[in-house]
C-alpha positions, 0 to 999 in steps of 0.5 A, a space after each residue: 706570943 702568937 705568930 704575927 703577919 709582918 709587913 717587912 717592905 719598909 725595913 728593907 727599904 730602910 736598910 737599902 739606903 744606908 751607906 755601905 760599911 765594907 763590901 755590898 752586904 748588910 747586917 740588920 739587927 732585930 731586938 725587943 725591950 721585953 721577951 715574947 714580943 715577936 722578934 724571931 717571927 719578925 726576923 724569919 719574915 725578913 730573911 725570907 723577904 730578902 731576895 736574890 742574895 745570901 742570907 745568914 740568919 743568926 740567933 744570938 740567944 744561945 741554946 735556943 736556936 729559935 730563928 733556925 727552928 722558925 725557918 725549918 717550919 717553911 723548909 727543912 734544914 740541910 746538912 751542917 756547914 761551917 759557921 766561920 765566914 771567911 775564916 772569922 768565927 762568931 762564937 768562942 769559948 774563952 780564948 778558944 774558937 768554938 766548933 759549936 756553931 754552924 750553918 744549915 741551908 734552909 731548903 732550896 733557898 739562899 738562907 742559911 740558918 745558924 745553929 748552936 750546938 751546946 753539946 760541942 762546949 765543955 761543961 761550965 765553959 764561958 761562950 763569948 761573942 767578940 764585941 768587934 766588927 770582924 764577923 759582920 764585916 766578913 759577911 758584908 765582904 761577900 755581899 751577903 746579908 746578916 739578919 740578927 735575932 738578939 735576945 730582948 734587953 731585959 734578958 741580955 745586953 748583948 744587942 747593946 754591945 753589937 748594936 754599933 756594928 750593925 747597918 741598921 737596928 729594928 725595935 720590935 714592940 709588942 701589944 702587951 701592957 707596958 710595951 710602949 714605955 719599955 720600948 721608949 726606954 729601949 730606944 734610948 739605950 739602943 741610941 746611946 749604944 751607937 745603934 743606927 735605929 731604922 725604926 720599929 715593927 709594932 706587933 699590936 696593930 690589927 694589921 702588923 706594919 713596919 713604922 719607920 722613923 716617924 713613929 720612933 719620933 712619937 714614942 719619946 
């Protein structure tokens, strides 16, 4: 999908009024029903729009690192930093903590982009993301914001497994044929999984806009 010029003010405004869970930080997930609908572009724009706060930009599509690559187009990534947050790890390999996930500061910004290095994982090892809230709570506790780029629901159910631990979830909808019906099904699946669905980003408009609640009600 070609890059879109997303408006993100509505997303950040909706996130700001959500009740706090732990600390002053937030965790926001972006996901789409189908691949190629612009989730990474939207996540990149939102991460850059978070001013005066530390941001953890995390791509849950292992081995892809698409969000880090997108952010590196705006500023070079700095040296590797520990991927743990206050001793809590995002990824594990079986029952072991994996050293494969690290952060890199994006230029001189306050954004840290997560990078997964598959070379640090044993061959045929099963990489898992624990289903609990510990990692997201650790980010919230330090007052930072996690911007989470999740794989589309037609590729993975990880967004459904983690949705209830997010302060908000935004659904990204593309312009391709079938996008609207797929988005409607995705909306229902996310709600059933316990997501606090803030709204959607519709990438099919002539000028991409953020549509909150009102549009979600129209989509069903």
